[in-house]
N, C-alpha and C positions, 0 to 999 in steps of 0.2 A: 595575542594571548598564547598562541602556539609557540612563539619564540621564547616567551618566559618559561613555559612548561619544559621546552627542550633544554634551555639553559639550566633550569633547576635540576633536571635529570642528569645532565652532564656534570654539573658541579657535585651532585651527590655521589655520582660514580667516582669522580676524582677524589672526593673527600673520603670515600671508603677504602682507598688504597693505602693510606698511612695516617698516623696522628698528625704529622706535619701538614699533609694535604688538607686534613680536616680543619686545622687551625687557619690555614690560608683561605679556605673556602667559606668559613663560618659566616662572616659578615655579608658576603655576596649572596649566600643562600637565604639569609634572613631578609635581605632587601628584596630579592626576587619573590620570595613567598609573600611578603607584604604587598608587592605589586599585583600578584595573582589575586590575593584577597580583595584588593582595591577594585580591580576590574570586575570581579564577580559581584561585589556589592553594588558597583555602579550599574551593571547590567540588570541586576535584580530591581534596583530602584526605577530604571526605565520601564520595566515590565510590570511594575506595581501600580495598579489603577489609582489607588488612594494618593500615592506620591505624585503621580502625573496630574491628577485633578487639582492638587494643591498648587503645583507649578502653574497650571493653566489659570487658576484663580488669581495667582500673584502676578501674572503677566502684565495686566494694565498698570499696576504700580511700578513695575520694572520699566515699562515703556515711558512712563511720565517722570522718572527719576532724573533730576538734573545731572548732566555729565554723561548720560547715556546717549551717544550720538546715533543717528539713524543707521549709519554704516556699521557701527559696533553691534547694534541690535540685529541688523540683517545677518551679520556673520554668526551671531549667537543662534538665531533661529534656524539658519541653514545647517549649522552643526547639530542642533537638536533633531532636525528632520532626518539628517544623515544617520545619526546614532539610533534613532528609533525605527528605521526601516530595514 
């Protein structure tokens, strides 16, 4: 997240130096700001009790879904544990 914030600040600084720089940086700034919003929303979802309760309730269905291998499930749960700690 800090990398995105740093890139956003650098691009905005670059953009403020001229109209041409602003044109060059416009799309990159848009993309970076969307990534920042995405990360913030993702983190808020992880810390929202209602959302996590829904995910926990859905886990048995997820585990029993055809095509979800044990290895894939273990990778997913390890990622979720890492993200929530």
